Each structure stands twice: as structure tokens, then as C-alpha cells.
C-alpha positions as CSV (number, residue, x, y, z in Angstrom):
1,X,253.0,58.3,-84.0
2,X,249.5,57.1,-84.8
3,X,250.0,53.6,-83.6
4,X,248.0,54.3,-80.5
5,X,245.0,55.3,-82.6
6,X,245.4,52.1,-84.7
7,X,245.5,50.0,-81.5
8,X,242.1,51.4,-80.5
9,X,240.5,49.8,-83.5
10,X,237.1,50.6,-85.0
11,X,234.8,48.2,-83.1
12,X,233.5,50.9,-80.7
13,X,233.4,54.7,-80.5
14,X,235.7,56.8,-78.4
15,X,235.7,60.4,-77.2
16,X,238.7,62.4,-78.0
17,X,239.9,65.8,-76.8
18,X,242.1,68.0,-79.1
19,X,243.0,71.6,-79.5
20,X,241.8,73.4,-82.7
21,X,244.7,75.0,-84.5
22,X,243.5,76.1,-88.0
23,X,241.4,75.3,-91.0
24,X,242.6,74.2,-94.4
25,X,241.4,72.6,-97.7
26,X,242.0,69.4,-99.5
27,X,241.2,68.9,-103.2
28,X,239.6,65.9,-104.7
29,X,239.3,65.4,-108.4
30,X,236.0,64.1,-109.8
31,X,237.3,64.8,-113.3
32,X,240.8,65.7,-114.5
33,X,240.1,69.4,-114.9
34,X,237.6,70.2,-112.1
35,X,239.0,69.9,-108.6
36,X,236.6,70.1,-105.7
37,X,238.0,71.8,-102.5
38,X,236.8,70.4,-99.2
39,X,237.3,72.1,-95.9
40,X,239.4,70.5,-93.2
41,X,240.5,71.3,-89.7
42,X,243.7,70.7,-87.8
43,X,243.5,69.4,-84.3
44,X,246.7,69.1,-82.2
45,X,247.5,67.2,-78.9
46,X,244.8,64.6,-79.2
47,X,243.9,62.7,-76.0
48,X,241.5,59.8,-75.4
49,X,240.5,59.7,-71.8
50,X,243.9,60.2,-70.0
51,X,246.1,58.8,-72.7
52,X,248.0,60.9,-75.3
53,X,247.2,59.7,-78.8
54,X,248.9,61.8,-81.4
55,X,250.5,65.3,-81.9
56,X,248.2,66.3,-84.8
57,X,245.3,65.1,-87.0
58,X,243.6,66.6,-90.0
59,X,239.9,65.9,-90.2
60,X,237.1,66.8,-92.6
61,X,235.2,69.9,-91.5
62,X,231.8,68.2,-91.7
63,X,228.4,68.8,-90.2
64,X,229.3,67.7,-86.7
65,X,232.1,70.2,-86.5
66,X,230.1,72.9,-88.2
67,X,227.4,72.5,-85.6
68,X,229.9,73.7,-83.0
69,X,229.9,77.2,-84.6
70,X,233.0,79.1,-85.5
71,X,236.1,77.6,-84.0
72,X,238.9,79.8,-82.7
73,X,242.5,78.7,-82.3
74,X,242.9,77.1,-78.9
75,X,239.4,75.8,-78.6
76,X,239.1,72.3,-77.1
């Protein structure tokens, strides 16, 4: 399902539109006994220009997304 994303490549930047669905967490282990939980967000129905790209994508909830403020389900 993500073959269209792969075909775009990484030589230039693209602008995508997706619908925010929910937040989540992933864990990374910097040592065997101390996991670190990092926030993520789920976007569904991702489009690039007028072309459908994928049905969902999990992304890190980093500074750029945090700068948008509190996201509500259904936000584009």
C-alpha cells in the first residue's frame, strides 16, 4: 500500500494532507531495563496533491506537529 510513497523518493520535499485520528506511543530501549516512550500520531487517508498515497501512517509526534497545538480527531 505504501509503494506510491516509495516511488516519490527522497530527493525533494512534498506536502501531504492527512486526517488526524489519534495519538499513541512507541517504546525504544536505550538499555535492557529502561524503555523510553515516545509519542506518535496516526494520520489516515494521506494525499499528495490530488493523488491518494496510503490509508494510514504512524509518525513521530515531534516539534513540528506540537507547534500546531492540540490536535482533535478529524483535523486535517
